[in-house]
N, C-alpha and C positions, 0 to 999 in steps of 0.2 A: 615488599614480599607479598604474594597472594594470600588470602587467606584459606582456611581449611577447604570452606565451601567452593571457593572460587578453584582449587585445585581439582576438587571431585568433579566440578563441572567441565573444566577442560580435559581431564582424562575420559569423562563420559562421552564427549564429542569425538574424541580421537578413536574410541573403540566401535564406532558404528561400521557397518557394512556399507562397502561400495560396490557398484556394479558398472560394467561398461556399457554405453549406449553408443551405437552407430548411427549416424546421421547421413543420408545421400546428398548429393547435389541441390536437390530439391528440398531439403529440410524435413524430410520423412524419415522417422526413426526405423530402423530395421532390426530386426531379431538377430542374435549372434550368427546363425544357420544362414540367413539371407545374407547377411555380410561375406560369410566367407565365400559364397557364390560370386560377389561383387568385389572380390578382393582388388582386381585391376582397377576399378572406377575410384573415381573421386569419393572418397569416404572420410569423415572426420569423426574420430573417436574421441567422446566425451566421458569423464568419469564423473557419474551422478550419485546422490546419496537415493538410498531407496526409500519409498513413500514414508515407510514407518519410522525411517531414523532421521526425517527432517527436522532440525532443531527448530525450538518453537521460539518466537521473539523477533527481532530485526533481521532484515536482509530478504525475507522472502516476498516482501510486498512490492508491488510496482504502483507507482504513482501515475496516475493519468493527467494530460493537459487540463488546464482549467475550461471550464464551460460555462457559460450561463445558463445551459438547460439544467444542469447539475446543482448550480447555484439557486435556481428556481425552486426545484425539487426540496433543497434544503429550506428554503424558506416557507414552502407548503408545510413542512414538518414542523418548523419552528413558531409560526405565525400562531396555532392555537395555544401553544406553550407560553408564549409572550402574552397572549391576550388572558390567558387565566392569571399569570402573575400580576398584569396590570389591573384586573378584577379585584385580586386581594389586596393589593398594596394602595388602591387608590378608591375606597369606598364612597367618598364624597362626590364623585365625576358621575355624569350620567353615561348611560351605555354608549350613546354616539361617540362622546367625548374618548371614552376607553379606546374604541374601536380606531379612533383617530390618532390617538396615542400610540397605539399598536403599531400602525401605518406608517407612522413617523419614526418609531424603533426601526422597524423592517426597512425604511429607506436608508437608514446608517448600516444595518447588518447586512444586506445584501451585497453592497459593493464592498465592504470589508472583507467579507467572505470568499468574495471572487478574488480579491487582492490576496488573500491568505493561501489559497490554491495556488495562484500564480507564482507566490514566494516558495510553496513546496516544490511545486513543478521545476523551478529554476535550480533549487538546491539538488534535486534528484538528479537533475541532467549534469550538474557539475559533479556530482558524486560517481555517477557513471563514467564521466571523461576521465576521471583520474585513473591512473594505472594501479592495476591491482598489486596488494602486497603479497610477497611470498612468505611463508612462515618457515 
């Protein structure tokens, strides 16, 4: 049985306003007045949440496919952080040894980071391929 907090959260999600969004065959969103003009054309009607009522949390985020460029940018972000940690944890090493130690750590970090991105991408693709549940 759901707790009171879970019940309140579920009720809150159900009382948000929804609006109708009309999309033409090119993927352009139309106003309701424009949609009436194109009533005979192939329009798709989508029911979307308004921007202010979009739920916070999971589901709204899209995951991009893995790329070495993004992994390299992440490495540029983490290299100084790892260097600072090595400086504090190994005061007996020379500066050159600390930099080499950090480069070795980055040699393990970058492929592992790319591997994790690819795992996230695959799980996201599987989740998208699954049929949506109807409540």
